[in-house]
KEBATOR-523063 format. One record per residue (C-alpha): residue in one letter; chain; x, y, z. Coordinates in steps of 0.5 Angstrom, whole numbers. Each point is the difference from the previous one (the first is absolute). Example, Ala and Ser with C-alpha at 12.3 -4.5 7.8 and 13.67 -1.06 7.14 Angstrom:
% residues 2
<r resn="a" chain="A" X="25" Y="-9" Z="16"/>
<r resn="s" chain="A" X="2" Y="7" Z="-2"/>
% end
This chain:
% residues 81
<r resn="x" chain="A" X="431" Y="198" Z="251"/>
<r resn="x" chain="A" X="-6" Y="4" Z="2"/>
<r resn="x" chain="A" X="-1" Y="7" Z="-3"/>
<r resn="x" chain="A" X="-5" Y="5" Z="3"/>
<r resn="x" chain="A" X="-2" Y="6" Z="-5"/>
<r resn="x" chain="A" X="-3" Y="6" Z="3"/>
<r resn="x" chain="A" X="-4" Y="5" Z="-2"/>
<r resn="x" chain="A" X="2" Y="6" Z="4"/>
<r resn="x" chain="A" X="-7" Y="4" Z="-1"/>
<r resn="x" chain="A" X="-5" Y="-5" Z="1"/>
<r resn="x" chain="A" X="5" Y="-4" Z="5"/>
<r resn="x" chain="A" X="-3" Y="-7" Z="-4"/>
<r resn="x" chain="A" X="6" Y="-5" Z="0"/>
<r resn="x" chain="A" X="1" Y="-6" Z="-5"/>
<r resn="x" chain="A" X="4" Y="-6" Z="2"/>
<r resn="x" chain="A" X="4" Y="-4" Z="-5"/>
<r resn="x" chain="A" X="3" Y="-7" Z="2"/>
<r resn="x" chain="A" X="5" Y="-1" Z="-6"/>
<r resn="x" chain="A" X="7" Y="1" Z="-2"/>
<r resn="x" chain="A" X="-1" Y="6" Z="-5"/>
<r resn="x" chain="A" X="3" Y="7" Z="2"/>
<r resn="x" chain="A" X="-3" Y="6" Z="3"/>
<r resn="x" chain="A" X="-1" Y="3" Z="-7"/>
<r resn="x" chain="A" X="-3" Y="-6" Z="-3"/>
<r resn="x" chain="A" X="-5" Y="0" Z="6"/>
<r resn="x" chain="A" X="-2" Y="7" Z="-1"/>
<r resn="x" chain="A" X="-1" Y="-1" Z="-7"/>
<r resn="x" chain="A" X="-5" Y="-6" Z="2"/>
<r resn="x" chain="A" X="-3" Y="5" Z="5"/>
<r resn="x" chain="A" X="-1" Y="5" Z="-6"/>
<r resn="x" chain="A" X="-3" Y="-5" Z="-4"/>
<r resn="x" chain="A" X="-5" Y="-3" Z="5"/>
<r resn="x" chain="A" X="-2" Y="7" Z="2"/>
<r resn="x" chain="A" X="-2" Y="1" Z="-7"/>
<r resn="x" chain="A" X="-4" Y="-6" Z="-1"/>
<r resn="x" chain="A" X="5" Y="-3" Z="-6"/>
<r resn="x" chain="A" X="2" Y="-6" Z="4"/>
<r resn="x" chain="A" X="0" Y="-4" Z="-7"/>
<r resn="x" chain="A" X="6" Y="4" Z="-1"/>
<r resn="x" chain="A" X="4" Y="-2" Z="6"/>
<r resn="x" chain="A" X="5" Y="-5" Z="-5"/>
<r resn="x" chain="A" X="0" Y="5" Z="-6"/>
<r resn="x" chain="A" X="7" Y="2" Z="0"/>
<r resn="x" chain="A" X="-1" Y="6" Z="-5"/>
<r resn="x" chain="A" X="-6" Y="3" Z="5"/>
<r resn="x" chain="A" X="5" Y="-1" Z="6"/>
<r resn="x" chain="A" X="5" Y="4" Z="-3"/>
<r resn="x" chain="A" X="-4" Y="6" Z="-2"/>
<r resn="x" chain="A" X="-3" Y="0" Z="7"/>
<r resn="x" chain="A" X="8" Y="1" Z="2"/>
<r resn="x" chain="A" X="1" Y="5" Z="-5"/>
<r resn="x" chain="A" X="-6" Y="4" Z="1"/>
<r resn="x" chain="A" X="0" Y="0" Z="8"/>
<r resn="x" chain="A" X="7" Y="1" Z="2"/>
<r resn="x" chain="A" X="1" Y="-5" Z="5"/>
<r resn="x" chain="A" X="6" Y="1" Z="4"/>
<r resn="x" chain="A" X="4" Y="-6" Z="4"/>
<r resn="x" chain="A" X="5" Y="2" Z="6"/>
<r resn="x" chain="A" X="3" Y="-2" Z="6"/>
<r resn="x" chain="A" X="-1" Y="4" Z="6"/>
<r resn="x" chain="A" X="6" Y="3" Z="3"/>
<r resn="x" chain="A" X="-3" Y="0" Z="7"/>
<r resn="x" chain="A" X="-2" Y="-7" Z="0"/>
<r resn="x" chain="A" X="3" Y="-3" Z="-5"/>
<r resn="x" chain="A" X="-6" Y="-4" Z="-3"/>
<r resn="x" chain="A" X="-2" Y="1" Z="-7"/>
<r resn="x" chain="A" X="-7" Y="4" Z="-2"/>
<r resn="x" chain="A" X="-3" Y="2" Z="-6"/>
<r resn="x" chain="A" X="-5" Y="6" Z="-2"/>
<r resn="x" chain="A" X="-5" Y="2" Z="-5"/>
<r resn="x" chain="A" X="-1" Y="8" Z="1"/>
<r resn="x" chain="A" X="-5" Y="0" Z="-5"/>
<r resn="x" chain="A" X="-4" Y="-5" Z="3"/>
<r resn="x" chain="A" X="1" Y="1" Z="7"/>
<r resn="x" chain="A" X="3" Y="-7" Z="1"/>
<r resn="x" chain="A" X="6" Y="-2" Z="5"/>
<r resn="x" chain="A" X="2" Y="-8" Z="0"/>
<r resn="x" chain="A" X="5" Y="-3" Z="5"/>
<r resn="x" chain="A" X="2" Y="-7" Z="2"/>
<r resn="x" chain="A" X="-4" Y="-3" Z="6"/>
<r resn="x" chain="A" X="6" Y="-3" Z="4"/>
% end
């Protein structure tokens, strides 16, 4: 599955092709942007990021598609269909 994570301020997009959730791909983006790629598979660090940055995953009432966002980091994720 293809996921696009977009920084809403800089308009920079990161594309992931995997079976992870939208939330997990936002976590991947946060880890990569902080130059800590060695922690990509560290479950404790991933959980700390989810707690610290309050990533929310929802379903749009208009389109019915799932999306996720992290308001603290200005990130938005969606599946590319």
